[in-house]
C-alpha positions in Angstrom: -52.9 -42.2 -112.6 -55.3 -40.3 -114.7 -56.2 -38.0 -111.8 -52.6 -36.8 -111.4 -52.6 -34.1 -114.2 -56.0 -32.9 -113.0 -54.9 -32.6 -109.4 -51.7 -30.9 -110.5 -53.6 -28.5 -112.6 -56.0 -27.8 -109.7 -53.1 -27.2 -107.4 -51.5 -24.8 -110.0 -54.7 -22.9 -110.3 -55.0 -22.6 -106.5 -51.4 -21.5 -106.3 -52.1 -18.8 -108.9 -55.1 -17.6 -107.0 -53.1 -17.2 -103.8 -50.3 -15.4 -105.6 -52.8 -13.0 -107.2 -54.4 -12.5 -103.8 -51.0 -11.7 -102.3 -50.3 -9.1 -105.0 -53.7 -7.5 -104.3 -53.0 -7.4 -100.6 -49.8 -5.4 -101.3 -51.6 -3.0 -103.6 -54.5 -2.6 -101.1 -51.9 -1.9 -98.3 -50.3 1.0 -100.3 -53.7 2.4 -101.2 -54.7 2.4 -97.5 -51.5 4.2 -96.7 -52.4 6.9 -99.2 -55.9 7.1 -97.7 -54.5 7.4 -94.2 -52.3 10.3 -95.2 -55.2 12.0 -97.0 -57.4 11.6 -93.9 -54.6 12.7 -91.6 -54.1 15.9 -93.7 -57.8 16.7 -93.3 -57.7 16.0 -89.5 -54.4 17.7 -88.9 -53.0 20.0 -91.6 -49.3 19.1 -92.1 -49.8 15.4 -91.6 -49.0 14.7 -95.2 -46.0 17.1 -95.3 -42.8 15.7 -96.7 -41.1 15.9 -93.3 -43.8 13.9 -91.6 -43.9 11.3 -94.4 -40.1 10.9 -93.9 -40.6 10.5 -90.1 -43.2 7.8 -90.7 -40.9 6.0 -93.1 -38.1 6.2 -90.7 -40.1 4.5 -87.9 -41.5 2.1 -90.5 -38.0 1.0 -91.3 -37.4 -0.1 -87.7 -40.5 -2.3 -87.8 -39.5 -3.5 -91.3 -36.1 -4.7 -90.1 -37.6 -6.8 -87.4 -40.5 -8.0 -89.6 -37.9 -9.4 -92.0 -36.9 -11.9 -89.3 -40.6 -12.8 -88.8 -41.2 -13.1 -92.6 -38.4 -15.6 -93.1 -39.8 -17.9 -90.4 -43.4 -17.7 -91.7 -42.2 -18.2 -95.2 -40.5 -21.4 -94.2 -43.8 -23.0 -93.3 -44.4 -25.7 -90.7 -46.8 -23.3 -88.9 -43.6 -21.2 -88.3 -43.9 -18.1 -86.2 -41.3 -16.4 -84.0 -42.7 -14.8 -80.8 -39.2 -14.1 -79.6 -38.3 -11.4 -82.2 -39.2 -8.5 -79.8 -37.2 -10.0 -76.9 -34.3 -10.7 -79.2 -34.3 -7.1 -80.5 -34.3 -5.9 -76.9 -31.3 -8.1 -76.1 -29.5 -6.9 -79.2 -30.1 -3.3 -78.2 -28.8 -3.6 -74.6 -25.8 -5.7 -75.8 -24.9 -3.1 -78.4 -25.2 -0.3 -76.0 -22.9 -1.9 -73.5 -20.4 -3.1 -76.0 -20.2 0.2 -77.9 -20.3 2.5 -74.8 -20.4 5.5 -77.1 -17.2 4.6 -79.0 -17.0 4.0 -82.8 -14.0 1.8 -82.4 -16.1 -0.9 -80.7 -18.6 -1.1 -83.6 -17.1 -4.0 -85.5 -16.9 -6.1 -82.3 -20.4 -5.2 -81.3 -21.8 -6.1 -84.7 -20.0 -9.5 -84.6 -21.1 -10.3 -81.1 -24.7 -9.3 -81.5 -25.1 -11.2 -84.8 -23.4 -14.3 -83.3 -25.5 -14.2 -80.1 -28.7 -13.7 -82.1 -28.0 -16.6 -84.4 -27.0 -18.9 -81.6 -30.2 -18.2 -79.6 -32.4 -18.4 -82.7 -30.8 -21.7 -83.7 -31.7 -23.2 -80.3 -35.3 -22.4 -81.1 -34.9 -23.9 -84.6 -33.3 -27.0 -83.2 -36.1 -27.5 -80.7 -38.7 -27.1 -83.5 -36.9 -29.2 -86.1 -35.4 -32.0 -84.0 -37.6 -32.3 -80.9 -40.9 -31.4 -82.7 -41.7 -28.6 -80.2 -44.5 -26.4 -81.8 -43.0 -23.1 -83.0 -45.5 -21.1 -81.0 -44.5 -22.8 -77.7 -40.8 -22.9 -78.5 -40.4 -19.3 -79.4 -42.6 -18.1 -76.6 -40.5 -20.0 -74.1 -37.3 -18.7 -75.7 -38.6 -15.1 -75.4 -38.7 -15.6 -71.7 -35.2 -17.1 -71.7 -33.9 -14.1 -73.7 -35.5 -11.7 -71.3 -33.7 -13.5 -68.5 -30.4 -13.3 -70.4 -30.9 -9.6 -70.8 -31.5 -9.1 -67.1 -28.4 -11.1 -66.2 -26.2 -9.4 -68.9 -27.2 -5.9 -67.7 -27.8 -6.7 -64.0 -31.1 -5.0 -64.5 -29.6 -1.7 -65.5 -28.6 -1.3 -69.2 -25.4 0.8 -69.6 -23.6 2.5 -72.4 -24.9 4.3 -75.4 -24.8 4.4 -79.2 -21.6 5.5 -80.9 -21.5 8.6 -83.1 -21.5 6.7 -86.3 -24.5 4.6 -85.2 -26.4 7.7 -84.1 -25.8 9.3 -87.5 -27.2 6.2 -89.1 -30.3 6.3 -86.9 -31.0 10.0 -86.9 -29.1 11.5 -89.8 -30.4 12.2 -93.3 -28.9 12.2 -96.8 -30.6 14.5 -99.4 -33.5 14.9 -97.0 -34.1 11.1 -96.7 -33.4 9.4 -93.4 -30.4 7.1 -93.5 -32.4 4.3 -92.0 -34.8 4.5 -94.9 -32.0 4.4 -97.4 -30.6 1.3 -95.6 -34.1 -0.2 -95.7 -34.3 0.2 -99.5 -30.9 -1.5 -99.9 -31.9 -4.4 -97.7 -35.2 -4.8 -99.5 -33.4 -5.1 -102.8 -30.9 -7.6 -101.4 -33.7 -9.7 -99.8 -35.7 -9.7 -103.1 -32.6 -10.9 -105.0 -31.9 -13.5 -102.4 -35.4 -14.9 -102.4 -35.8 -15.0 -106.2 -32.3 -15.5 -107.6 -30.5 -17.8 -105.1 -30.7 -21.5 -104.5 -31.1 -20.8 -100.7 -34.1 -18.5 -101.4 -35.7 -21.1 -103.6 -35.1 -23.7 -100.9 -36.9 -21.5 -98.4 -39.9 -21.3 -100.7 -39.8 -25.0 -101.3 -39.7 -25.7 -97.6 -42.8 -23.6 -97.0 -44.7 -25.0 -100.1 -44.1 -28.7 -99.6 -41.7 -29.8 -96.8 -41.9 -33.5 -97.7 -41.1 -33.0 -101.4 -38.2 -30.7 -100.5 -36.8 -33.3 -98.2 -37.1 -36.0 -100.8 -35.2 -33.8 -103.2 -32.2 -34.1 -100.9 -32.6 -31.0 -98.8 -31.8 -31.5 -95.1 -35.0 -29.7 -94.0 -34.2 -29.9 -90.2 -30.9 -28.2 -90.8 -32.5 -25.5 -92.9 -35.2 -24.9 -90.3 -32.6 -24.5 -87.6 -30.7 -22.0 -89.9 -33.9 -20.1 -90.7 -34.6 -19.5 -87.0 -31.0 -18.7 -86.4 -31.2 -16.1 -89.1 -34.3 -14.7 -87.5 -32.5 -14.4 -84.2 -29.5 -12.7 -85.9 -31.7 -10.2 -87.9 -33.8 -9.4 -84.8 -30.7 -8.8 -82.7 -29.0 -6.5 -85.2 -32.4 -4.7 -85.6 -32.0 -4.1 -81.9 -28.8 -2.3 -82.7 -30.7 -0.2 -85.2 -33.3 0.6 -82.6 -30.4 1.8 -80.5 -29.2 4.0 -83.4 -32.5 5.8 -83.3 -33.0 6.1 -79.5 -29.3 6.7 -78.5 -29.7 4.6 -75.3 -31.3 1.2 -74.6 -33.7 -0.1 -72.1 -34.6 -3.8 -71.3 -37.9 -4.0 -73.2 -37.1 -1.6 -76.0 -38.2 -4.2 -78.7 -41.0 -5.8 -76.8 -43.8 -3.8 -78.5 -42.6 -5.0 -82.0 -43.6 -8.6 -81.7 -47.3 -8.3 -82.6 -46.8 -5.7 -85.3 -44.3 -7.9 -87.1 -46.9 -10.6 -87.5 -49.5 -8.2 -88.7 -47.1 -6.6 -91.2 -46.2 -10.0 -92.6 -49.9 -11.0 -93.0 -50.9 -7.6 -94.4 -48.1 -8.0 -96.9 -49.6 -11.2 -98.4 -47.2 -13.7 -96.8 -49.1 -17.0 -96.5 -49.2 -18.2 -92.9 -49.0 -21.7 -94.4 -45.6 -20.7 -95.8 -44.0 -20.8 -99.2 -45.8 -17.7 -100.7 -45.0 -14.0 -100.5 -42.1 -11.6 -100.6 -40.5 -8.8 -98.6 -42.1 -6.1 -100.7 -45.4 -7.1 -99.1 -43.9 -6.9 -95.6 -42.5 -3.5 -96.4 -46.0 -2.4 -97.4 -47.4 -3.9 -94.2 -44.8 -2.1 -92.0 -45.6 1.3 -93.7 -49.3 0.8 -93.3 -49.1 -0.1 -89.6 -46.8 2.8 -88.8 -49.0 5.2 -90.8 -52.0 3.9 -88.8 -50.2 4.3 -85.6 -49.2 7.8 -86.5 -52.8 8.9 -87.2 -54.0 7.2 -84.0 -51.4 9.3 -82.1 -52.8 12.4 -83.9 -56.2 11.4 -82.7 -54.7 11.2 -79.2 -55.4 7.4 -78.8 -53.3 6.0 -76.0 -50.7 3.2 -76.4 -53.2 0.8 -74.8 -55.8 1.8 -77.4 -53.3 1.3 -80.2 -52.5 -2.2 -79.0 -56.2 -3.0 -79.0 -56.4 -1.8 -82.6 -53.5 -4.0 -83.5 -55.1 -7.0 -81.9 -58.4 -6.5 -83.6 -56.6 -6.0 -87.0 -54.7 -9.3 -86.5 -57.9 -11.2 -85.6 -59.7 -9.8 -88.7 -56.7 -10.8 -90.9 -56.5 -14.3 -89.4 -60.3 -14.7 -89.9 -60.1 -13.6 -93.6 -57.0 -15.8 -94.1 -58.8 -18.8 -92.7 -61.8 -18.4 -95.1 -59.4 -18.0 -98.0 -57.5 -21.1 -97.1 -60.6 -23.2 -96.9 -61.7 -21.9 -100.3 -58.5 -22.8 -102.1 
């Protein structure tokens, strides 16, 4: 019994170190963004112009929306990860395009159907993980294939329709010089911050990631919560696909495929613990901006898409290596 206070104190100190580490990661991410823009300005004058910064933030917002889905899953712990977010965003985009067909009157129906479909598909992943003990990596990878198949069946291999005028204005318009998507992203970031810190559901999510057994013993139905978290990830990914459509105007079958890996990197860069239970969306926002800024300067340097994917993979490997060492030291 005498060891309990010592152990609790040790755990508290370790938790404090991890929190401080997460804060430092966010600060470092924003400093790296600043350095990238300075370097970009030197390499290509005009890179740090206000208009280009707004363009980078606009594209960052698209990544940030999908990364929110990934963040919730990782935060929930249990080795949670969602490899289907890109496929779900693609399905959301093609469904939105076909349902809208360029008409604003169809927007409420499209939003409802896309959210419901995303939640239902995500909940299937969550149920497989929570009730049938399928590893998240395996379950979501398999579901990504299923989602791709659903997209092919739904569109018959040829996506139709287009974004409605209101949706196009959201994706490409500006208010006081700031892209509407960026303004929406700011609002969402505030809402998510309040949800995670000020609501019981948010605290339950942190508890689930920090200590699943203790959370369950406190009366929380952890399997139901896990199912809902993956359902939320699916819904957010799907509606993010609609936001991708708002930016592009038309959809194609794999429009969201390239976002899967960057969402994981953005979450890790932002200080979210891969063990779950620690981190916040502000860090994920920083990660999304950093990745997009890096991609922008790589484009300026005329690095191909393949080269950029290699860079992303190397960054993720380095982050996971650093994370592994830090975990073993705590």
